[in-house]
C-alpha positions in Angstrom: 15.9 -12.3 -4.0 14.7 -14.0 -7.2 11.0 -14.1 -8.0 9.3 -17.5 -7.7 8.0 -19.1 -10.9 4.3 -19.7 -11.3 4.8 -23.4 -10.3 6.9 -22.5 -7.3 4.3 -20.0 -6.2 1.5 -22.5 -6.6 3.6 -25.0 -4.5 4.0 -22.5 -1.7 0.3 -21.7 -1.7 -0.5 -25.4 -1.7 1.8 -26.0 1.3 0.1 -23.2 3.1 -3.3 -24.6 2.3 -2.1 -28.0 3.7 -0.8 -26.3 6.8 -4.1 -24.6 7.4 -6.0 -27.9 6.9 -3.7 -29.4 9.6 -4.5 -26.5 11.9 -0.9 -25.3 11.7 -2.0 -21.7 11.1 1.0 -19.9 12.4 3.2 -22.0 10.0 0.9 -21.2 7.1 1.1 -17.5 7.8 4.9 -17.5 8.2 5.3 -19.5 4.9 3.3 -17.0 2.9 4.7 -13.9 4.6 8.3 -15.2 4.1 7.6 -15.6 0.3 4.9 -13.2 -0.8 7.3 -10.6 -2.1 8.6 -13.2 -4.5 5.2 -14.6 -5.6 4.1 -14.6 -9.2 1.9 -11.5 -9.1 -1.0 -13.3 -10.7 -1.1 -15.7 -7.6 -0.5 -13.1 -4.9 -4.2 -13.1 -4.0 -4.1 -16.9 -3.4 -1.4 -16.4 -0.8 -3.2 -13.5 0.9 -6.3 -15.6 1.0 -4.5 -18.4 2.9 -3.2 -15.8 5.4 -6.7 -14.5 5.9 -8.0 -18.1 6.5 -5.3 -18.7 9.0 -5.9 -15.4 10.8 -9.6 -16.1 11.0 -8.9 -19.6 12.4 -6.6 -18.1 15.0 -9.0 -15.3 15.9 -6.3 -12.8 15.0 -8.6 -9.9 13.9 -5.8 -7.3 13.5 -4.0 -9.5 11.0 -7.3 -10.4 9.3 -8.1 -6.7 8.9 -4.7 -6.0 7.5 -4.9 -8.8 5.0 -8.4 -7.8 4.0 -7.3 -4.3 3.3 -4.5 -5.6 1.2 -6.9 -7.8 -0.8 -9.3 -4.9 -1.2 -6.7 -3.0 -3.1 -7.2 -5.4 -6.0 -10.6 -6.9 -5.2 -12.6 -4.3 -3.3 -16.0 -6.0 -3.7 -15.0 -9.5 -2.6 -17.7 -10.6 -0.1 -15.4 -12.6 2.2 -13.4 -9.5 3.2 -16.3 -7.1 3.7 -16.7 -7.8 7.5 -13.0 -6.8 8.0 -13.3 -3.5 6.1 -15.8 -1.9 8.5 
């Protein structure tokens, strides 16, 4: 599996953002999860944040907590993930 370029990664994140805006949260989650291992590492956070948004919208607290813990590995003090780390 080849890594995505920066532009390709941005495109996937933008697609997920659009899906979230259209309330197609399951599709947004699936899109990111299917591609995150190939993401440009510098944009991985952006993908995780879209999954967190979708999980929050769906009320999927187990997924939100899992994603928050993943984000915390790189950004432990991020305010938006703090409620999920308790």
